[in-house]
Steps between C-alpha positions, in 0.01 A plus 500: 500500500679426171410268215729458197358301210696383194702820489733568211730799466702601194776762503632636169339212317653233725279281718639541852216343703264233366186337648576569866211445744472514879279631779618677813282528811507784750801475732691248285860535382577356157862499391596503132832328435688412184819575308579845361265589216228264619235775497467566873540879491288529187215314668522724808483811283189369324330429834578859601327628188825623342504270195237383252419130507280231347280289724361619831642662814231574758553700818210459738282397207596796277710458188829690539489626142174683574639682805661839464860541613392678818243239597746217434754675726242516778475122490855393415829625645823419319851472643721491187838332479675834443284776650557863403648664810533882498809536722420847635143419606434411861358161589172660607467693174562181306252290699230767467519442122328169567184700571490639143231255369264625771534871415292699256646576158615843617529408865802508726566290811326620813556442869311171485736372229803597708352319801451185291854524365637528853283208605636286215856576607417419862351164399831415334712625793613795287369795701856607578570546128239768424743792467787307339590568137451196280854536368640450850327167567644152489355248255281343767376839620415604145302183444317565827403843367384347169284250689359778719400693188317190375329456839393867499332431166248292701463237227383148574744329258876547522719413200869444577755474220821348640477716815829376649723470193739786592509444878736318732374191681395688815304764309341230284364327806377827650307594186334159467409496869343844458284368216407193707398726791278708269322181396452397862380843614269602217439199276699652214512286185843462338611402151877504462770416251779342703857428397614325817343154506560451872313821579222396263465169678502650847265796454249424221195279557509379141745519212460513123799409288512683167735421214469631147197700611301188588407332826718195557394411855292645780401406852640504853875575520592141585339382175657763274848531649641164400853428388369361171288806410775742599755311289264490202392866501792683660783278379629487859627220716349539848405312811157577648510473879178473699475534875221554751677801651686637197237452230628458145852596399638475145875449517710534181747217444830540324517256206743217551814563299753224453843624598769458243765252594858626458690334221794296628 
């Protein structure tokens, strides 16, 4: 599905990603984790064909840099961290925009595109939102609409950039469960940048830890989410809890502070 080989990306003369390589099979979920500025979003944008890069990024055997913007959008759907939401548009109008890569250069959405947009909303339990204005939705409802637009795009690879960063805990869980259900139903392949390490450990099949634009560790969540690696690369004191029923949980610990003794 996706093969990334020794990719380097420079922005304004600064090397942001260096020598990153990985392969992603159909139906897999790879989570990118790392501190702020590690290069996660930049790498996602390169995979989507939105940034120039050195090295190789192949989608289904084709180099991304050789694909036109429209063809890349047919293969890759992107859910950005801060999506542009026109508040006066209805949810259905917004989701239909996901069909744009499949239209002719002067084409406009037809009845088939509307049917597919409605189908995408229904798959995400959002059929009741079709006539709602985007500006009237809650954060979780808006993210559901953004995901539905990506589903309507009918791409085989979904890129998620911190999809739950602005949501409360209930909405976060709903969004991630929706993505997990898409994988189960249609074999969707997912590459995501994830801020919450517990979510990364519970939903992704594999993790890659980036720091300074370079791979620092990769593998199953239980191998990457260790207290030592998290302390080294995030500067955080945590306890990693593993349970058969709960999966992996990364719990922040408050540093021990010696209390001052009153002077007598």
